[in-house]
Structures are given as structure tokens and as C-alpha cells.
N, C-alpha and C positions, 0 to 999 in steps of 0.2 A: 721272645728272649731278649735280654739286654744286649745291645750292640756295643762292642769295644772299639769305638771310633773316636777320633778327635773332634772336638766341637768345631763347627764351621765358623768362619769369621762373621762378625756382626752384620756386615753388609749383605751376606748371603742368607743369614738366618731368616729374615722376614720373607725373602723370596722362596726359600725352601718349603716352609710350612707356615702359612699365614695364621695369625691368631687375632681374633677380634675381642675387643673389650665390651663387656655387658654393662650398660649403664644402670645405676641403682636409682632409677626414677619410677614414680608411681605409674602403674599401667592404667591406661584409659579404657582397656578392654578387660572383661572378666574371663580369666583362663580356667577358673575352678568352679564357678557356679554360685557359692554362698555370697561372694562379694557383690555381685549384681543384685541378688535378692535383698541384701541388707540395704543397699543404696536406694532401691525402689521403695522399700518399706519406709525408710526415713523420709523420702520425698513425698510419699502419699500422706504421711503424718503431717508434714509441713503444709501441704496444700489443703488438707481437709480440716485441720484442727486449729485452735488458738495457740499463739506462741506464748512467750514469757516464761517458758520452762526449758531448762537445759536438757540436752540429750547426750547421754554418755555412749561412747563407742569404744568398747574394751577389746583388748586382744594382746597377745604377747608381742615382744619386740620383733618386727619384721614379718608379722603375720598377714599384713595387707591392709592395715587401717588407712594408710595414705591412698591405696588403690580404691578403697570404698569412698573416700573423700573425692577423688577424681571422678569416679562414676556418679557420685551424688551431684557434682557440678554439672555434668552433662544432663542429668535429669532436671535439675533446677532451671537450666537454660531453656528447656522446652516450655516452661510455664511463663505466660506473659506477666510482665511487671514484677518478676521475682529476681532478686540479685543475691549473689553469694560472694563473701570475702573470706579468704583463708589467711589468718594472722599466724605466722610462723614464730612461735616464742623462742625457739632455738636460734633463729637467725638474728634475733634482737637481744640475745642473752648478754647482760652487762650494760645495756642501755637503760636510761630512765624509763621505766615500764609504762606508766600512765601517759607520759608525754608521747612516747613512740607509738603507743596504741592509738591515741587520738589523732596523731599526725597521719597514720596509715588510713584511718577511717575517713578523715576529711579528704585526703587526696584521692581515695577510692571513688567517692561520690563526685568530687570536683572535677577530676580528670576524665573519668570513664562515663559518668552519668550526671552531667552538669544540670540537666533539667530537673533533677530531684532536689537540688539545693541551690541557694544563691551563691554563684561562683565568686562574685566580688566580695561579699561580706565574709564568707568563710575563708577566703584567702587572707583577709585582714586578721581574722581571729586566729588563724594558724600562725601568722607572723607574731601576733601578741603572745601566743602560747610558746613559741620557740625563742623569740628574742625579747628579753626584758632588760632595759637599760638601767644602769645604776650610775648616778653622777655624784661625785664627791669633790669638794673644793677646799683648798688649804691656802690661807693668806698669811704670809710672814714678811718681816722687814729686817734690814740689818741694824745692829746695835753697836754703839761705841763703848769701849771699856772706860773706866775713870781715867786711865792713862791716855786714852785716845781723845777724850774730851779736853783734858789739860793741854795736849799737844795742839788741838785745833784752836783753842783760845790763844795759846802763845803764838801761833802763826798769824793770828789776826793783829797782834800787838807789834809785829815786826815793822810796819810802816811808821808807827808812832815813835818807836825806839830809834829808827834810822834818822828821822827828822831831828830829834833831840841830840843825837850823837853828832850829826853833821853840823848842826848849829854851834855846838860847843867847840868843835875843832876850828870853825871859822873865827870864833871869839878868842882863840889862843889857849883854850883849855887843854890840859894833858892828863892822861891816865897814869903817867909815870911821876916820879918824885921830882923830875927836872922842871916842872912848871906848876902853875896853880891848878888845883883840883876842883872841878865843878860837879856838884852832886847831880845836876840835870844831865850833864854829859855822861856820868857814870850810870845813871838810871837808864838813859837812852841806849847805852851799850848793852846793859843787861837785858833790856827788852828785845834788842836786835838778835841776841844769841839765845833767847829764852827757849825756842824749840829744842836746841841742842842740850840746854840744861835739863829740860823735862825728860828727854831721852836718857840722859846719863842717870838722873835721879831714880827713875822707874826701873832701869836696868839693874842698878845697884840694889834696889829694894827686892826685886825678884831673886837676885843672886843670894842675898842674905836669907831670904825666906826658904830658899832651897837648901841652904846649909843647915838651917835649924831642923830640917826633916819634915817641914810642912809639905803636904802634897801640892805639886805644881803640875798644871795641865801639860801634857806632852808637847803641845804647840807653843809653850812659852819659850822654847828654844828658837822659835821663829820670832824675830823682833817685831814684825808687823802684827803678829797675833797678840802681842801685849797691848796693843792700842785699838785693834779692830777685831770684833768677833766675827764668826762665820756669817756670811750673808744668807738670809732665808728669802725664798721667793714665793709668789702666789702661784698655786698649781690648780689645775682642773682635770679630773680624771673621769673618764667614761668607760664602763665595763659592760659587757653583754653576758647575761646569765641565762642558762637553759635548765632551770630546776624542774623536778617532777611536780606536777600540779598536786595540790592537796586533795583529799578525798571529796571535799565540798566542791572545789573547783572542777574536779574531774566529773562529778555527778552532774553539775550544771551544764558543762560543755557537752557531755554525752547526751543528756536528755534534750538539750536544745537541738543538737544535730539530728537525733533520731525523730524528734517531734516534727522537724521540718521535712526530713526525707520520707517519712512514712505518713505524712498528713493525708495524701490522696488515699482513698479507701482501697484502691486496688493494689497498692504497693506492698510488697513483702520483702523481708531481708533476712538472710541466713549468715550468721557469723560462726566461723570455725576457728577454734583456738587449738592449733596443732603443735605437736612435739613438746608437750608439757613434761613428758617423761624423760627428756634428754637434757634438761637444764639443771643448774644447781638448785639445791633445796631452797635457799633464801629467795631466789628469783621465782621459783614455782609457787611458793606460798604467797608471794606478792600478787601473782596472777589470780590465785584463788580468792584473795581478798578483793581484788578488782572485779572479778566476776560477781561476787556477792553484792557489790555496790549497786549494780544495775539490775541484777536478777531478783532482788528483794524489794524492788519498787512496787508501789500500789498501782495495779492495773486500772483502778477506778480513776485515779488522778492522771495516769499516763495511758491514754487509749492506744498509743502506738506500740506499747509493750506486747499487745496481743498479736502484733504482726512481726515480731522479732523472735527468731529461734537461734539458740546458741548450741553448737555441736562441739563436744570436747572428746577427741580421741585420746586414749591413755592406756598404759599398761598398769593394771591395778597393783601389782607387786611393786613397781617403781614408785607409784604415787604413795603407797603405804610407807615406803622407806623414807619419805620426806619427814614424817613425824618421828620415825625411829632415829634419824640422823640428828634431829634437834632435841631428842629426848636424852635424859641422863643415861649413863651406862647401866645395862641390865643388872639387876641384883636378884637376891633370892625370892623376892616377892613377884618377880616377873614383870619388870617395867616395860620391856620391849613388847611383850604380849598385850599389855594394857594399851600401849600406844597403837599397836596394830589393830586392836578392836576399835579404838577411837577413830582410826583412819577409815575403817570399814563403815562405821556408823555415819561418819561425815559424808562419805561417798554416797551412801544410801539416801541420806537426806538431801544432798545436793542434786543427785540425778534420779528423779522418780522414774525416768524412762531410760533403759539401757539396751543397746544392741551389742551382742558378742560376736567377734570375728573368730570362727572356730579354726582349730589347727587343720592342716591338710592331711587327708587320708593317704595311705601308701600309694594307691594308684595315681592320685593327683600329683604328688610331688615327684614321683618317678617320671611321669610324662613331662612335667615341667623341666626337670633336670635334663632329660635327654634333649628337649627342645633347646635349652640354653647351651648345651654342649655342641649341638649341631651348629648353632649360630657362632660360637666361639672358635670351633675347630672344623672348618668346612672341608678340609682335606683328610679327615680321619674317618675310620670305619664305624659303622653302627655297632659292631660287636664290642668295640672298646667302650662305647657309651653305655651299653647294657652292663658291661663288667663294672664300670664305675657306679652305676645305679645299684647293682647287687651289693657292692662293697659298702655303700652308704646305708643300705638297708640292714646289713649285718651290724653296723655300728649302733643301730637303734633297735635291737632285737626285742627289748623289753616293752616297746610300744608306748612308753610313758611320755616321751617327747617326740614331736614331729619336726621335720625340717621345714623351716619357713621359707617363703620366696626370697627374702633378703639374704638369708643364710646360704641358699642355693646359689644365688648370684655371686656372693663373696667367695664361695668355694670355687666356683668356675673361674672367676677372675684370678684367684691365687694359683690355680692350676695353670692358667694362661701365662702368668708372670714367670713361673719356672719353665714352662714350655718355650717361652721366647728365648730363655738363656740356653737351655739344653737341647732344644729341638727334639728329634726322635732318637737321640742317643739313649735316653731313658724312656721306656714305654709310658704312654699317657696314663693308664690305670695305676702304674707304680707311682707316678707323680701325684695322682689323686690320693693314694694311701698316705704318702708323706705329708700332704697338706692336711689331711684329717688328723694325723698324729699331732701335727703342730697346733691345730686348733684346739686339741685336747690338752695342750701344754705338756706333751710327753717328752721325756729326755731320750731322743732317738739314739744317740751314740751309746748311751748307757744301756738301752734296751737291746741294741745290736750286740754289745759285748756280753751281756748276761743272757742273751738268746731269748728274751721275752718278746722281741720283735723279729719277724712278723708273728702275729698271733696265728693260732691254728686255723681260724676261719679265714683270715686274710691270705695265708699260704695256700689254702685249698682253692681260693678264687684266683690268686695272682701267680702261683707257682713259687718254688723255693728260691729262684733267682731274684726275687724281689728284695732279698737282703742286700745283694750287691748294689741294686739301684738305690736303696735307702742310704747306703754308705756313700755312694757317689753324690747324692743330693746333700747329705749332711756335711761332707768334706768340701763340696764344690769342686771336685776333681773328676777325671775320667773314671769310668767304672773299674778298669783294671787297677789303676793306682789306688783308688779308694779301697778296693778289696784287699790290697796288700797292707794298707794301714789298719784295716779291720782285723786281718788275720794275725798280726804281730802279737797282741796279747794272748790270743788263743795258742799260738805256737810256743810262746814262752812258758805258758802254764803246762803244756804237754811235755816240753823238754824237762822241766824242773820236777815233775812228779816221780818218774817218767810215765807218759801215756802213749804207748806204741800204736794203739788202734787209731787214736786221733791223728797222729802224725801221718800214718799211711793214708787215712781218708783225705786229709788235706793235700797230700802229695798227688793223689790221683784225681782230685777235683779242682785243683787250683792251677791256673796258668801263671807262670812266673813264680812258682813255689820256692825254688832254690834261691832266687833273689831275695824273697821275703825272709827265708831262713837265715841267710847271711846277715841281713840287717837286724833280725831279731836276736841272734846270738851276740852281735856287737853291743847292742843296747842292754841285753840281759846280763852279760858278765860284769859290766860296770857296777851293777847293783849287787849281784850275787857275791862277789869277792869281798864286799864290805859287810853284808848282812846275813848271807846264807851260803857259805862256801860249799856245802854239800850238794847244792843244786848244780854246781859245775860238774861234779862227778856224775850226777844223774843225767846231765845233758850228754856226756860222752857215752854213757850206757844206752841212752835212748837213740842216739845217732847210729850206734853200732847194731843194736838189736832190730832196728827198723830197716837195716841195709841201706840207709841214706848215704853213708860214707862210701859205699861201693858203687852206687849209681851216680854219684856226683862227680863233677870235674876234679881230677886229681890235684891240680894246682890249688883249686879253691878249698879242697879238703885239707891240704897241708896248712893253708893260711888259717882255716877255721880252727884246727887243732892247736896251731901255734898260739892263737889268741886265748884259747881256753887254758892251755898250759901256763902261759904267762900270767894269767889271772890266778891260777890255782897255786903257784909257788909263793904268792904273797899271803895266802891264807894260813893262819897259825894252827888251826885244827878243823877237822871235819866232824861235826857232831850234829845230831846223833848219827852214827855210822850205820847205814842200812846195807842190805845185800846188793841192791842196785848200785849204791855208792862204792862198795868194794869192787864190783865188776868194772865200774867206770875208772876206779883208781888203777887197777891192773892194766886195763886197755890203754890208759893215758901213759903209763910207764913204758908199755910196749911200743907205743907210737912215738913217744918223745923221751928217749932214754936220757937225754941231756938234762932233763928236769927231774930225774929220779931222786937226787939228793934232797933238795928242798921238799919234794912231795913226801918222801919217807919221814922226814922230821915232823911234818904236819900230821902224818898218819900216826906216828908214835905219840904225839901230844894228845891225840884223840883217844888212844887206848887207855 
């Protein structure tokens, strides 16, 4: 049964009941049988046959394809001169595909098996592949405007003008009318002040040009800009590019690398392209095209191709959706079906050899689930684990879909997350049921209100009190408080009908019932007095007929009736008037005589 206790503080939680996280990593041990058999079959094919052919490894999401790959690696490592690389497409989603793939391949041989390739030369080729320099140079120089050129020439004439002007003054010449005027002296003076004259002339010219409405560069307001244009400089720019190699570049680099690594007769290489069914459609299709680049090479020209195997794990439904996502929207002619058939044909052509990872049978996943639960909740009882396994079996009674190892791990970890918060306030099987409902995207609160949760099967396994646990988990509160929140809409419905049987059942089965009753009436009358005044009278009749008014605290009874009467006097009419409403009306008049006048007026308006 659910315990009505307060949650322990976080510091105590981990100490009270430890919870372990189950890592979602591929297992290197076969827990079910078929995984090891598949790995051995693929390994024997690789060891005994010629390569150059892709091997498909199909299975639903989480069925254990990665486990098969991990087991295959162990098998391959037992063969001399056999090497295996797993390229995780999901980990490199968004990166330039061909470049990233070639980098991974080069580093795999260079760092782990340097005796297979020339370490120095391939380090250089990787650098060329990754870093491509682009150098651009720009050479410019400053330019003088016509005004600037005139100003420069006038500045050069200042010494000549100064000499002529000075000589004229020594000879007694004057620029005024008081003495003889010398043209040489006047000319010298004009040359001396020529830069000033140039400035004045061009400034006036720009001013007049602006007044006429001709466009003038915004920098003409700056006097210097009239004479000198912006200075331009010589620049040299170096940039580093990391583009994806073209298909021709990729093919050459790949064939050179494989040709060198697999040149010795005894060398064999297995390439696994993993997680294709987890990446975006565009990226996945690029990987398919990349695979075709080297899988369609001529084995006659490339002898090393017979010593290369490519293993591709994938979920066929996910791969088929790659074409559907890029296809036009389905129409009456069935475009989606057409593209689905195309995907199946493409996969059949691409993978002449396929190994299927089968779903787990009931006995397999039950044993695996209980093993994971033991690991996650070491202080809990075996009986609880068996109950959770039974519950999960009920969820898949049709047998069309089996629980996968990854799904089981995720369910156990989600149970663990809630158990860390609530500890044993909520029983572990109840937490498991809540997690399963969440994974099915069920509206738990709505299901609790309309009584669709728990289902008959779940209630038979977990008991009726699972409803209280679901409410506590959904509200994130204590069990008793959550029960009150859950009961309020049920109480309001029973009061407004009225439903005496439900009220009595709730009274006898719910702790804190009268507290919930008070809150429910307070919330209900606010709505009833505006929308359905007759429900106020039904509530009075229900409280009386169920003897709740007699068993309740007298002060709280008075306060409750005061609230109902206060709401009722503001109602203009009670319609449609029922027998229960009439009884409620008479009881309210009897209990609250001070409200008789307004209530009679509302009653008369109803008649």
C-alpha cells in the first residue's frame, strides 16, 4: 500500500534507498543467444569468403544491433591480421561527411596500426585533406583629387612668390595706392598666398554645387576630403578551407589508402557504418552515395577490394523513410508507397547478404528486465520486480511488439529517476506503471479524473490504491495531498447531481474527506452562482441526505451553509426546478432564515 509520509530530505534520499543508473552501452556479452550466433555467422563469412560486398544487419531500434557489432569485434580480434573500424555516422552528423570519414580511416591505421601504412606520408596527406590554403592579394594606392593636385602645385610656388614679393618691397614697391605698383611684386604676392586662394575657390565651388542640388559625397563636409581621396593599401589574405572532397578526390584517397593497407596478402579489414538510422535524411543519403563510391569498384582493378567487408546495421523502416521524407506529399496515386517500394528495392540491391536481429521472446526480456531491476534497485524485493515484469507483459498482450533491450534500460532508468525523488513513499511497481503510461503519451490526470486509469488489468496487478500513487506522481505532491486534489472534481460532481452513494463512499474511504469537502464547496459555489444556481440547492440536499451535516464539526457546518446561502441569494432564478432542488431550498430556508426573502424572490422567478 502507498505510505502517507513526507518525502525525506535530498541528503537522506540516496542513503535511504540507493538507485543505480543503467548505462545504455552495447553489451560485449550475449544475454539472449541470437546476438552471439549472428556475430559468429558474420565473422565466419568474413574469414572464409571474398569481400567487396556489403553486409546488412537489420533490426528494430534498440533490438541489439550494436551488441552484435561489439560481439563481432571480439570475434574479429581473434583472427590474425584482421582489423575492424566502427564509423559512427550519428557522432559525425553535420560534419563534412567524406572528409570526416577519410580522416577517421587514416587516423585508425596511422595511430593504431602504423605498420599497415606509411605513417609519415599519410600524415601529410591528411594535412592536405584538412587544411587547404587560399591566398589573395589586393594592391591599392592613394589618389589626389583635382583640388588636391592644384593645392600641391600652389604649395610648390610659395618659395618663388616669396622671393619676388620680398624683392619688390626692398625696391620700394607697394601694393597700396600710396606708392608705385610693381607687377612682379603683385605676382609674387599672389603666388605666396596661392594655396589659400585654391582652398577658397574649391570650397566656393563645392558650396555652389551643393546648392544646385547636385549630389555631393558625404565627406565633402570634411575640407581635407575635397583634396585627398581615401588612401588604399596593399593587403595579403590567407584563409584555411576544410571542404568536403569531391567524389573523384574521395575515391582516389580511399583506393590509395586501402591499396596500401591491404597490400599484404594476409591483411583483412572490416568497416562498420553504424547509426545510419539516427541521422537526418540528407546526411544519411550522402552516406549511401559514399558507400556506392567504393563498393562498386572493379575487383579486377582493385585486388584489395576482396579483402574489405562493409557491415551496415540499420532499421529498415527508418531507412525507408529517408526516401519518403524527400518524396512529394502522398497523393491519390500512392506516392509514399511508390517510394517505399523503391527503398526496399534499393536495399535488396545494395545488400545481397542480410542478417536479421530478431525481437526478444517473452522469457528473454522478462529475465533481462528483472536483471536490470536488481542492478538498479539493490534494496528492493524480488516480488516487486516480478510485479513490474507482469505489468509490462500486460502492456503487450497482443504479442505484436516485443520489448527491446534499449527500451528496457530506458524504462528502468526512468523508474529510477522518479524513485530518487519519491523514494519508497510511492511503491516501485506503481512508479513503473506511471512510467509506462508516460511512454505511451497518456494524459494521466485526465485518465484519473474520468476513471480510465488504472486499467482493469493494472488494478488487478497493483491494487486499487495505485490511483492515489498516480495522482501523487502526476501532481508531484504527497499521496494524501494529491488524493485531495484528485477528489475535488469528483466531489463537486456528486454534490451537483446530487449523488448520495458516491458521497458516502468517498467519506468512508478517504482520509481528510471533510477538508476536501470544504475546499470543493468553496470552489464550486463561485461557478454555480453564475452558471447553474440550481446546483447550490442540490448541494444542500446532498449534504443533508447523506448526513454529512450531522457528522461534521458544527462550526464548519455553519460556515459551509453561510457560503452556500450567500451565493444563493445572488441567483435570479433556479431553473429547471427539480425535486432535489426544492428539498434543498426548504432546508436552506430552515437553516438560514435571514436569507429567506431573497431566496423566495428567486424561487418565484423560477415558477
